[in-house]
C-alpha positions, -999 to 999 in steps of 0.1 A, spaced: 18 391 438 37 365 458 15 340 475 23 327 510 13 296 528 -6 305 560 -24 288 588 -60 297 596 -65 302 633 -96 310 654 -81 343 665 -48 361 665 -38 368 701 -6 366 721 -17 334 739 -29 318 706 4 324 687 27 316 716 8 284 726 8 299 761 45 288 765 59 323 771 77 324 805 98 350 823 113 374 798 147 389 805 151 408 772 127 421 746 113 393 725 95 402 693 66 377 690 48 386 658 37 414 634 0 420 627 -14 436 596 -51 442 597 -83 459 588 -107 462 617 -143 465 607 -162 456 639 -158 453 677 -172 424 697 -171 423 735 -175 392 756 -180 390 794 -166 362 815 -165 358 852 -130 373 854 -130 399 827 -145 416 797 -128 407 764 -126 430 734 -122 413 701 -118 430 667 -135 416 636 -121 421 601 -92 407 582 -59 400 600 -26 384 592 2 378 617 38 368 609 61 354 635 99 361 637 104 326 623 83 334 593 51 315 601 20 332 588 -14 331 604 -47 345 591 -79 351 610 -111 372 610 -107 379 647 -79 395 667 -72 405 703 -46 430 715 -29 438 748 -34 472 764 -30 500 757 -32 493 719 -66 476 724 -80 509 738 -63 530 710 -77 508 682 -111 506 699 -113 544 700 -101 549 664 -127 525 651 -155 539 672 -146 575 661 -144 565 624 -177 546 626 -195 575 643 -189 595 611 -194 566 587 -209 532 600 -190 513 572 -156 528 581 -127 505 590 -92 511 605 -61 497 588 -30 491 609 3 473 611 19 466 645 46 445 662 37 426 694 66 420 717 71 406 752 93 428 775 106 424 810 84 440 836 92 475 847 116 477 877 96 480 909 64 467 892 66 429 893 45 409 869 27 377 879 37 361 846 72 376 843 67 398 813 45 426 798 34 431 762 44 460 741 27 469 708 47 491 684 31 506 654 49 498 621 28 523 601 4 551 611 -31 536 615 -57 551 591 -94 552 589 -109 540 556 -141 533 538 -133 517 504 -163 534 487 -155 568 501 -119 564 491 -129 554 456 -154 583 453 -128 608 465 -101 594 441 -126 597 412 -135 633 421 -99 642 426 -90 628 391 -120 646 376 -125 678 396 -154 691 374 -175 660 383 -170 663 420 -173 701 423 -211 701 424 -213 672 448 -189 683 475 -216 700 494 -240 670 490 -215 645 505 -199 667 531 -168 676 512 -139 655 499 -118 636 523 -81 646 525 
């Protein structure tokens, strides 16, 4: 496995990785790709807003090849809501579930007729389909799929095999 040099950062977020230096955008600008496994959700309230932060294992790679790692990550809307919903749904069935994902975060010009105070909007584009996972459940299911006779009697006890 190829090792890469990376920087540890407090959190992966657009403002963190652009140093807040992003100004008016006239064409789409890819900022970074994020590969992650979200395991928890934390919310913080400030005077101006409520922040949603995902906890887990995250890596971001910029267009110039810089790699950042963190245990915390924030996303622009509407991806924040999508990931939040996916993780809450997965954990309603299994409290130890996580959601794996890979996305590209870009800055795009604001929509015509909808000016932006900062001169751009964020776009989050999935690079792969997100998936819910629980490492133990996946291991159990793989073992029973490889040895069907062992899992046959246990399907009813564990709620069936995951597909």
